[in-house]
C-alpha positions in Angstrom: -0.2 -0.4 0.3 1.6 3.0 -0.6 0.7 6.4 1.8 -1.5 9.0 1.5 -0.2 11.9 1.0 -2.5 14.4 -0.3 -6.7 15.5 0.6 -9.2 16.9 -0.2 -11.1 19.6 1.8 -14.8 19.7 2.3 -14.5 23.0 0.6 -13.0 21.3 -2.6 -9.7 21.8 -2.0 -6.4 19.4 -1.8 -4.7 20.0 1.2 -1.6 17.8 2.8 -2.4 14.9 4.6 -1.9 14.9 8.7 -2.3 11.8 10.7 -2.3 14.4 13.4 -5.7 16.2 12.4 -7.0 12.7 12.9 -5.3 11.6 16.7 -6.0 15.4 17.6 -9.9 15.3 16.5 -10.0 12.2 18.3 -8.6 12.9 21.2 -11.1 16.0 21.4 -13.6 13.6 21.6 -12.1 11.4 24.2 -11.8 14.4 26.2 -15.4 14.9 25.9 -16.7 12.0 26.4 -13.8 11.9 29.6 -12.5 8.8 28.3 -9.4 7.7 26.3 -6.1 8.5 26.5 -3.2 9.7 23.7 -2.0 5.9 23.0 -5.5 4.5 22.6 -6.2 7.8 20.2 -3.1 6.6 18.1 -3.8 3.0 17.8 -7.1 4.5 16.1 -5.5 7.2 14.4 -3.3 3.9 12.7 -6.1 1.8 12.1 -8.2 4.6 10.3 -4.9 5.8 8.0 -5.1 1.6 6.8 -8.6 1.3 5.8 -7.6 4.7 3.8 -4.9 3.3 2.5 -7.2 0.7 1.5 -10.2 2.6 0.2 -8.7 5.2 -2.0 -5.8 3.7 -3.5 -6.3 5.0 -7.1 -7.5 8.5 -5.5 -7.6 11.1 -2.8 -9.6 10.8 0.3 -12.1 13.4 1.1 -12.5 14.8 4.5 -15.9 13.7 4.2 
């Protein structure tokens, strides 16, 4: 599997893919729910990235 380099944002523009954005969103959700930790957020992020890499082999993933 090749790494994800870009993502298409909600406004249609293309930006560099940064998995830290996913991790930060998960951490914010954990904080609101008073659950989880950074280790778990990182594991979930890796799972999400792997799924994206399998699902978007020939196209750029969208934020939605």
